[in-house]
Phi, psi and omega in degrees: 000317185299329182275339187253345177296139181277015176214161182301130174243125179263120175283121184218160179211135171275122180250126180273111177270179176293349176234014177132182188273146176221138177255128173265134183242146183063044181271155180248332180226161180284146183249128176292153178274175183078000175277166178295166174302313182298315178298320179296315176299316180296323174295322176296311177299326177295338179264006188057038183263174177259145174262125179234143175255114180278151175032055182283151172070013176281102184291347179270349184259112180300330187271359178294138178305131180308134185299320180297319178295315183303317178300322186289329188255021180313313181294353185249357179272125180264322181223143175225135179284115181262343174224118175233124195286345177270354178290111188285336181258122178296335178295333176283330182285322181296317184293318178299319179297311184291326178293318182295313184294319181302317184257012175058046183259143177294141183256139178225179180223151176209146179279335181056038189296128176247353177217158186296334175289347180264351185290132181085017176284338173217147185202165174235122173273126185206160179293158175303152182222163173226105170090175184302308181298313177296324179297320175298321174295318182292319184296323179294336181267355187289163177238125183270130182222166174141185179222157179284140178292146170302128182302343180290349180291342181295328177299319180294321178295314180301319180292325179292324179291321181294315179299325179294329183285334180254000000 
């Protein structure tokens, strides 16, 4: 996909650590879940990847990285998601925005789409880039846009999880 797409494709993965999710960006290989935060970051760095914190401070999301851990790893965070269209509370998004500004961390956005209708609910308009380092520079110049997804979509996700268990 990366070589045939008419636009840049960043290979990334949300990895569930023992304390919540971390996203590795610009990866070459899959990273297993269940590792510690430190081990996961080390594996991302070993691939010369970027560490991104998805949906931080979302109190409804069990997979969100523990806030205390997020504070402890500040120096290792390259990107933090400040707008996630599936986040139901604007306060969580505001906290992420303030955190990113306080620590000068690059800001991103994500649709976190679990269904086709959710794709494109959040995006970053940014200059073209070439590679990982150029991506961070372009992201810093980006403009985050989008709208929050109707909270009822969470019912569809819950139903899908239930069906999977049976």
